[in-house]
C-alpha positions in Angstrom: -4.7 27.4 -5.2 -5.6 31.4 -5.0 -3.1 33.7 -6.6 -0.9 35.8 -4.5 -1.0 39.6 -5.5 2.6 39.7 -7.0 4.2 42.5 -8.8 7.1 40.4 -10.0 7.2 39.3 -13.7 10.1 37.7 -15.6 12.6 40.5 -14.9 12.4 39.3 -11.4 14.9 36.4 -12.3 17.4 38.8 -12.7 16.9 41.2 -9.7 17.0 40.7 -5.8 13.6 39.4 -4.6 11.8 41.3 -2.1 9.6 40.6 0.8 5.9 40.6 -0.1 4.5 44.1 0.5 1.5 44.6 2.6 -1.8 44.6 0.9 -2.9 48.1 -0.3 -6.3 49.3 -1.8 -5.4 51.2 -4.9 -9.0 52.8 -5.2 -8.5 54.7 -2.0 -7.0 57.9 -1.7 -5.9 58.6 1.9 -8.0 61.4 3.5 -10.5 61.3 1.0 -14.1 60.1 1.8 -16.9 59.6 -0.8 -20.6 59.3 -0.5 -21.9 57.9 -3.7 -25.8 58.7 -2.6 -24.9 62.3 -2.1 -23.1 62.4 -5.1 -26.1 61.4 -7.1 -28.4 63.8 -5.5 -26.2 66.7 -6.1 -25.9 65.6 -9.7 -29.6 65.4 -10.2 -30.3 68.8 -8.2 -27.6 70.4 -10.7 -29.0 68.9 -13.8 -32.5 70.0 -12.5 -31.4 73.5 -11.7 -29.7 73.8 -15.1 -32.9 72.7 -17.0 -35.0 75.2 -14.9 -32.7 78.3 -16.0 -32.5 77.1 -19.3 -36.3 76.9 -19.8 -36.7 80.2 -18.1 -34.1 81.7 -20.6 -35.7 80.0 -23.4 -32.6 78.5 -24.7 -34.4 75.9 -26.9 -35.4 72.1 -26.8 -31.9 70.8 -27.9 -30.2 72.5 -25.1 -32.7 71.1 -22.8 -32.4 67.5 -24.4 -28.5 67.8 -23.8 -28.9 68.7 -20.2 -31.3 65.8 -19.5 -28.7 63.4 -21.4 -25.8 65.1 -19.2 -28.0 64.5 -16.1 -28.7 60.6 -16.9 -25.1 60.1 -17.5 -24.2 61.8 -14.2 -26.5 59.8 -12.4 -25.1 56.3 -14.3 -21.8 57.2 -13.4 -22.7 57.7 -9.7 -23.9 54.1 -9.8 -21.0 52.7 -11.4 -18.9 54.3 -8.8 -21.0 52.9 -6.0 -20.6 49.4 -7.6 -16.8 50.2 -7.7 -16.7 50.8 -4.3 -18.4 47.8 -3.1 -16.3 45.7 -5.5 -13.2 47.1 -3.8 -14.4 46.3 -0.3 -15.0 42.6 -1.2 -11.6 42.3 -3.0 -9.9 44.0 0.0 -11.7 41.4 2.2 -10.8 38.6 0.3 -7.0 39.4 0.0 -6.8 39.9 3.7 -8.5 36.8 4.4 -6.0 35.0 2.0 -3.0 36.7 3.1 -4.2 35.6 6.7 -4.4 32.0 5.5 -1.1 32.3 3.8 1.1 33.8 6.8 -0.6 31.2 9.4 -0.8 28.1 7.3 0.7 24.8 8.7 2.5 23.7 5.4 5.2 25.7 3.9 3.9 28.1 1.0 6.3 29.5 -1.6 6.4 31.3 -5.0 9.9 31.0 -6.9 11.1 32.3 -10.1 12.1 29.5 -12.7 15.8 30.4 -12.2 15.6 29.5 -8.5 15.1 32.7 -6.6 12.1 33.0 -3.8 9.5 35.6 -4.5 7.2 35.0 -1.4 7.3 32.4 1.5 5.4 32.0 4.8 6.5 31.4 8.3 6.0 27.8 8.1 8.4 27.4 5.3 10.9 29.5 7.1 10.5 27.3 10.1 11.1 24.2 8.0 14.3 25.4 6.3 15.5 26.7 9.8 15.1 30.4 9.3 13.7 32.9 11.9 11.5 34.9 9.5 10.3 34.6 5.8 12.4 37.8 4.8 15.7 35.9 6.2 14.8 33.0 4.2 14.3 35.1 0.7 17.5 37.0 1.6 19.7 34.0 2.6 18.3 31.5 -0.1 19.2 33.1 -3.5 19.8 30.0 -5.4 17.8 27.0 -4.8 19.7 24.5 -6.9 22.9 25.1 -5.3 22.1 26.2 -1.9 19.0 24.3 -1.0 18.9 20.8 -2.5 21.6 18.3 -1.4 21.6 17.2 -5.1 21.7 20.2 -7.2 20.2 18.2 -10.3 17.0 17.9 -8.3 16.0 21.5 -9.4 16.7 20.6 -12.8 14.3 17.7 -12.5 11.7 19.8 -10.9 11.8 22.2 -13.9 11.5 19.5 -16.2 8.5 18.0 -14.6 7.0 21.5 -14.6 7.8 22.1 -18.4 6.2 19.0 -19.2 3.2 18.7 -17.0 2.9 22.3 -15.3 2.4 20.3 -11.8 4.5 18.4 -9.7 3.2 16.3 -7.0 5.0 14.4 -4.1 8.4 15.6 -5.2 10.6 14.1 -2.4 14.0 15.6 -2.1 16.9 15.7 0.5 17.7 19.5 1.3 20.2 21.4 3.7 18.8 22.7 6.7 20.1 26.2 7.7 21.8 24.4 10.9 23.7 22.3 8.5 21.7 18.9 8.9 19.9 17.2 6.1 16.1 16.8 6.1 13.7 15.5 3.5 10.9 17.6 2.0 7.7 16.9 -0.3 6.8 19.5 -2.6 3.5 20.0 -4.8 3.6 22.8 -7.0 2.3 24.3 -10.3 3.5 26.6 -13.0 1.9 30.3 -13.0 1.5 31.5 -16.7 0.2 35.0 -17.9 -2.7 35.3 -20.5 -0.2 34.5 -23.4 1.1 31.3 -22.0 4.6 32.7 -20.7 5.9 31.2 -17.6 5.9 33.6 -14.6 6.6 31.6 -11.7 6.2 28.4 -9.7 4.0 28.3 -6.6 3.0 25.5 -4.2 3.4 24.0 -0.7 6.3 22.1 1.3 5.9 19.3 3.8 8.8 18.2 6.1 8.7 14.4 5.8 12.0 13.6 7.4 10.4 11.4 10.2 8.1 9.4 7.7 11.1 8.9 5.4 13.4 7.6 8.2 10.5 5.3 9.4 10.1 4.0 5.8 13.8 3.6 5.3 14.2 1.8 8.7 11.2 -0.6 7.8 12.9 -1.4 4.6 16.1 -2.1 6.3 14.4 -4.3 8.6 12.8 -6.2 6.1 16.1 -6.7 4.2 17.5 -8.0 7.5 14.5 -10.3 8.1 14.8 -11.7 4.4 18.6 -12.4 4.9 17.7 -13.8 8.5 15.3 -16.3 6.6 17.8 -17.2 4.1 20.4 -17.9 6.7 17.7 -19.8 8.8 17.0 -22.0 5.8 20.6 -22.6 5.0 21.3 -23.4 8.7 18.2 -25.9 8.7 19.4 -27.6 5.4 22.8 -28.3 6.7 21.5 -29.4 10.2 19.0 -31.7 8.5 21.7 -33.2 6.5 23.8 -34.0 9.5 20.7 -35.4 11.2 19.5 -37.5 8.3 23.1 -39.0 7.8 23.1 -40.8 11.1 19.2 -41.2 11.0 19.3 -43.2 7.9 21.8 -45.7 9.6 19.4 -46.1 12.4 16.6 -46.8 10.2 18.4 -49.0 7.9 20.0 -51.2 10.8 16.9 -51.3 12.9 15.0 -52.5 9.7 17.6 -55.3 9.1 17.4 -56.3 12.9 13.5 -56.2 13.0 12.8 -58.3 9.6 15.9 -60.4 10.7 17.2 -59.9 7.1 20.7 -61.3 8.3 19.4 -64.3 10.2 17.3 -65.0 13.5 17.6 -62.5 16.2 16.7 -65.4 18.6 14.7 -63.1 21.1 11.5 -61.5 20.2 12.1 -58.8 22.8 14.9 -57.7 20.5 12.7 -57.6 17.2 10.2 -55.6 19.2 12.8 -53.1 20.2 14.2 -53.0 16.7 10.5 -52.0 15.5 10.2 -49.4 18.2 13.6 -47.8 16.9 12.6 -48.0 13.3 9.2 -46.4 14.1 10.6 -43.6 16.3 13.5 -43.0 13.6 10.9 -42.7 10.8 8.8 -40.2 13.0 12.0 -38.0 13.7 12.7 -38.1 10.0 9.2 -37.0 9.2 9.5 -34.1 11.8 12.8 -32.9 10.2 11.5 -32.8 6.6 8.3 -30.9 7.9 10.7 -28.4 9.5 12.8 -28.0 6.5 9.7 -27.6 4.3 8.6 -24.7 6.5 11.8 -23.0 6.5 12.2 -23.1 2.6 8.5 -22.1 2.3 9.1 -19.0 4.7 12.2 -18.3 2.8 10.7 -18.6 -0.6 13.2 -21.3 -1.6 10.9 -24.0 -2.4 9.6 -24.2 -6.1 7.1 -26.5 -7.6 7.6 -28.7 -11.1 4.1 -28.6 -12.7 3.4 -31.4 -15.1 -0.1 -33.1 -15.9 -1.1 -35.8 -13.3 -4.6 -37.4 -12.9 -6.5 -36.6 -9.8 -6.9 -40.1 -8.7 -3.1 -40.7 -8.8 -2.7 -37.8 -6.8 -5.3 -38.9 -4.1 -3.9 -42.4 -4.0 -0.4 -41.1 -3.4 -1.8 -38.9 -0.5 -3.7 -41.7 1.0 -0.7 -43.8 1.3 1.4 -40.9 2.7 -1.4 -40.3 5.4 -1.8 -43.9 6.4 2.0 -44.0 6.6 2.0 -41.1 9.0 -1.0 -42.2 11.2 -0.6 -46.3 10.7 -4.5 -46.1 10.3 -5.6 -48.2 7.5 -9.3 -47.5 7.4 -10.8 -47.0 3.8 -11.3 -43.5 2.6 -14.4 -42.4 0.8 -13.6 -41.4 -2.7 -15.8 -39.0 -4.7 -13.9 -38.2 -8.2 -16.0 -37.7 -11.3 -14.9 -39.9 -14.1 -14.5 -37.0 -16.6 -12.4 -34.8 -14.4 -9.7 -33.4 -16.3 -6.1 -34.0 -15.3 -4.3 -31.5 -13.0 -1.3 -29.3 -14.0 0.5 -29.4 -10.8 3.7 -30.7 -8.7 2.2 -34.2 -8.0 4.7 -34.6 -5.0 4.0 -31.3 -3.5 0.3 -31.5 -3.9 0.1 -35.0 -2.8 2.3 -33.9 0.4 -0.5 -31.1 1.0 -3.4 -33.5 0.7 -1.5 -36.2 2.8 -1.1 -33.7 5.6 -4.8 -33.0 5.5 -5.9 -36.8 5.5 -3.5 -37.5 8.0 -5.4 -34.7 10.4 -8.6 -36.3 9.2 -7.5 -39.6 10.3 -6.0 -38.7 13.5 -8.9 -36.6 15.0 -11.7 -38.9 13.7 -12.8 -41.9 15.7 -12.3 -45.3 14.2 -15.8 -45.5 13.0 -16.2 -42.1 11.8 -16.0 -41.3 8.1 -13.1 -39.7 6.3 -13.9 -38.5 2.7 -12.1 -37.2 -0.3 -14.0 -35.2 -3.3 -12.9 -33.5 -6.4 -15.3 -30.8 -7.8 -14.5 -28.9 -11.1 -15.9 -25.2 -11.0 -17.4 -23.3 -13.6 -14.5 -20.8 -13.8 -12.1 -23.7 -15.2 -10.6 -24.5 -11.5 -11.0 -27.4 -9.3 -11.8 -27.8 -5.6 -10.2 -30.6 -3.7 -12.2 -31.4 -0.4 -11.4 -33.5 2.6 -13.9 -34.0 5.2 -14.3 -36.0 8.3 -16.6 -36.7 11.3 -14.2 -36.1 13.7 -13.9 -33.8 17.1 -13.8 -30.7 15.1 -12.6 -27.4 16.2 -14.2 -24.1 17.3 -14.2 -21.4 14.6 -12.3 -19.0 16.7 -9.3 -21.5 16.5 -9.1 -22.0 13.1 -6.6 -19.0 12.3 -4.3 -20.3 15.1 -4.4 -24.0 13.6 -3.3 -22.4 10.4 0.0 -21.1 12.0 3.2 -23.1 12.1 3.9 -25.1 15.1 0.6 -24.3 16.7 -0.9 -27.0 18.7 -4.7 -26.2 19.8 -4.1 -28.7 22.6 -0.5 -27.4 24.1 -0.5 -29.6 27.4 2.2 -32.1 27.7 -0.7 -34.6 28.4 -2.4 -34.1 25.0 -4.3 -36.9 23.2 -3.0 -36.4 19.6 0.8 -36.4 18.7 2.2 -34.0 16.0 4.4 -30.8 15.6 1.4 -28.7 14.2 3.1 -28.2 10.9 0.8 -30.2 8.5 -2.0 -27.7 8.1 0.5 -24.6 7.6 2.4 -26.7 5.1 -0.5 -27.7 3.1 -1.8 -24.2 3.2 1.6 -22.6 2.1 1.8 -25.5 -0.8 -1.7 -24.5 -2.0 -0.8 -21.0 -2.3 2.4 -21.9 -4.1 0.1 -23.2 -6.9 -1.8 -20.3 -7.0 -4.7 -21.5 -5.1 -6.2 -21.0 -1.5 -7.1 -23.3 1.4 -10.2 -23.1 3.5 -11.1 -24.6 6.7 -14.6 -25.1 7.8 -15.4 -26.8 11.2 -17.4 -26.8 14.4 -16.9 -28.7 17.7 -18.3 -32.0 17.6 -19.3 -31.7 13.9 -16.1 -32.4 12.0 -14.0 -30.5 9.6 -14.1 -29.8 6.2 -10.8 -28.6 4.3 -10.9 -27.4 0.6 -8.0 -26.6 -1.5 -9.3 -24.4 -4.5 -6.8 -24.5 -7.3 -7.2 -21.9 -10.3 -7.9 -22.9 -13.9 -4.3 -22.7 -14.7 -3.6 -26.0 -12.6 -6.2 -27.9 -14.6 -5.4 -29.5 -18.1 -7.7 -30.3 -21.0 -9.8 -33.5 -20.6 -8.3 -34.8 -23.8 -4.9 -34.3 -22.5 -2.8 -37.4 -22.0 -1.6 -38.1 -18.5 2.0 -38.7 -18.1 
């Protein structure tokens, strides 16, 4: 930042500050005009005249040499005077340009004493603080710590930072506007020192950040409210799921007893079929309740994992059983798992749940004759990719993002061909991320779908580790 031409020194800490005086040129004497070229010509003419007279009067060589030196010095002095005149003009133009910038800057600009008095301010700063003119601000605010800051300790903190770093950036504070209301400002300033290192003043800029600060505060409050709402929703769903599961377990248990004729023959095949339908519907409803509860826990950050060593094949077999139970599709799943693949350090139940949801989707959307595959591919960085592929109907690339959102069915009509809540893929993605991994979907219409869960090296154990 260019320096203002100030006349205040340390003594200004104990004196009433005055408004910045208008720029004056100390090299110009009003009413007096100079012409450096004319002065040089007169000097040379005078020197030549004196030398000629001296020669006629036969005053000697030393006298003539002295006159020559005098003439040369006069000429040099006239040149120096001309240089000084040009320099004065440039300095005056620069000071005037800077003063125009100072007065018309959009941001508030200030210079204060270390003790808290304003030495110079611009109109923008006066507008921010609620004063009509810079002079009114300088006269009205004589103690920045007590009069300006809502918290007087902020000025002490400002001075402490200046003493430590000579610079303060983005120093946000609440201040008192002249109207009595509170506003927020951000200050950027530096310390000005003399040649010996003694502190003279602080100078810098001020920006009114009230609107920005209020928006950020409102956003933080909204986020807090959203977090509270999520936790309340999770608690509500947990309570509701308990209330739903209690009678549902009775429905499942009694329908299973009737279906399997555990207490004796039912006598009518229709009753057994009805009991089987009741049991299947109840099991489907229980799956939906569990999925909704898991989504709520995942969104609220209430679901945690309990990692332990587990073989890849054991996790895959648990996932296949889960998928076949959901879809009632008993077709064979193609497996591609290397024999020397190391064990995983994961939550087996949660990872099997994620893979089971993906396998269920693969079975659901693949014709009976189509392939469904599971593969494990260790990576060079120590991580592992768990891949599920199918030869099903696939989906358009632009719909993949929608499919990863909770409760999104790509076929939203009441007559859709495939059942489901649209939670399986989003739950799998959230569980993969809970392990520190990622989920990637690659698909095309009519060409099947490949879903990859990439787990980091921290989820892979040593090859020699014993599997629990």
